C-alpha positions, 0 to 999 in steps of 0.5 A, a space after each residue: 665181734 658179732 651181734 644177734 638181731 632179734 626179729 621184732 614183729 608188729 602186733 595188733 590189738 583186736 576184739 574178737 567175740 567180746 574178748 581182747 587179744 594181742 596178735 602178731 600182724 601176720 596172724 592178724 592178716 590171716 585171721 582177717 582173711 579167714 573171717 572174710 571167707 566165712 562171711 562170704 560162705 554164709 552170706 546167703 544164709 538167713 542167719 548170717 550175722 548170728 552164725 558169724 558171731 557164733 564162729 567169732 566167739 568160738 575162735 575167741 574161746 580156742 584162742 583163749 585156750 592157747 594164750 595165757 594172759 599177756 601172751 601174744 597170739 602168733 600165726 601158728 595158733 591161728 592156723 591151728 584154729 583154722 584147721 580145727 574149725 574148717 575151711 569155708 572155701 571147701 564148705 562152699 564147694 561142697 554146697 555148690 558142687 553136690 548135695 550136702 552130706 547129712 549132719 551125722 556124717 559131718 566131721 571136725 577138721 583136724 591137722 591130720 585130715 588136712 594132711 590127708 587131703 593134701 596127699 589125696 588120701 580118702 578121709 575117715 568120717 568121724 561120728 557126730 558128737 553125742 548130745 549133752 544135757 545142758 540148760 538153754 539159757 538163750 531161749 529161756 523163760 525161767 531157767 532154760 530146763 525145757 529148752 535144754 530137754 528139747 535140744 537133747 531129745 530133738 523135740 520142740 521145747 514148747 512141748 516140754 513147757 506144756 507138759 510141766 504146766 499140765 502136770 502142775 495144774 493136774 496136781 493143783 486140781 487134785 490138791 484135796 488129796 495132797 499137794 501133787 502140784 509140788 511134784 512138777 515144781 520140785 522136778 523142775 527145780 531139781 533139773 534146774 540145779 542138776 543141768 549146767 547152763 550152756 554158756 560157751 559155743 562148744 557147750 551149745 553145740 554139744 547140747 544140740 549134737 552139732 559138730 564143732 566145725 563150720 558144718 555145725 554152724 550152718 543154719 537149719 532155719 526153714 523159710 517159714 521161720 524166716 518169713 515169720 521173723 521178717 514179718 515181725 521186724 516189718 512195720 506191720 508186724 511191729 504194729 501188730 505186736 505192739 497192739 497185742 502187747 497192749 491188749 495182753 497188758 490190759 488183761 493182766 492189769 485187770 486180772 491183777 487189780 481184780 485179784 488184789 481187791 478180792 484178797 481183801 475178803 480172804 481174812 474174813 474166810 475163817 470166820 465165815 467157815 466157823 459160822 457155817 459149822 453149827 455142831 463141831 461134835 457132829 463132825 467125824 475125825 477127818 472132817 474135824 481135821 479139815 475144819 481145823 485147817 480151814 479155820 486157822 488164821 495162819 493157813 489163810 494168811 499164807 493163802 493171802 500172801 500167795 495170792 497177793 504175790 501172784 496178782 502183783 505179778 499180773 499187775 507188774 507185767 500188765 503195766 510193763 506191757 501196756 506202757 512198753 517199759 524196759 525190765 530193770 536189771 534186778 528183774 522184779 518179775 523173776 523175783 516175784 515168781 521165785 517168791 510165789 514158789 516159796 509161798 506155795 512151798 510154805 503153804 504145803 509145808 504148813 498143811 503137812 505139819 498140821 496134818 501130822 499134828 492131827 494124825 493121832 486125832 484122825 486115827 482115833 
């Protein structure tokens, strides 16, 4: 009588990149050694902790692709992930032995490349992956559109923010000829809807055109940026930052209170305009149409709502900065900005509707 004994392997429950996995013990040991080598490889980098965290998230993503729920990760899976991401020891030797190759020549580690290296064959360099257009939600202020455009074109995202602000204010100044400020807002919203968010490590690398290996995770931060970050985290930097927040909070608070007090006089504006117009019959068709809009209570009611929301936003942010309060989970500041945009669209839509209604009178 014969019996088959199945080898039972012990398993380990691990948390990697925010995900939970069950792995075999030998796979766990191999993965632990690999992560230790990665930490040693990037220990001199200014952003070592962030880089290691991103690599762990990437490993978790690849491991999640191979493991269905309830499946135990084995040694073969871990080795395939290592070959795909790259060997940190090889990267460390390249940095220490010769000048680093340009980022455009970096290649993603594959099983075929590993076999060619073992056989001593020259490896073929794979070109850098083309950039994809994503929204950069990590450094966003509103929707991450400007950050995504900056990463795609290789330009500082601040430049795109300035461009959108200039387009908005230029259009706002020329509002007597039409609500052209809506063009910038509509363009931003359309891009917000069309551009997907870069959520995974792979999408973030594609957004920046980085290869999906260890070379792509290498920090490109300059010494000046590191010094700025070190100063910001120092006691002097924190004190200066707190003083700046208090000063800005006071300014926003005063602007908000002054604006809300000024809003009290908005309902009386139509009556003042009507009293200023002494002879309606002397107005030509275009002046009559403009007077009809400016003396309408609906128009000034919408203006009151729009200005009120904006000054409440000033007041809210001033209080948050002045008293160093934490933003609630439902983000009232973002809600106020969205409501402000909606109110602007309402004002523009009402103006267009009234103009269309008065168009037959103007053409007479």
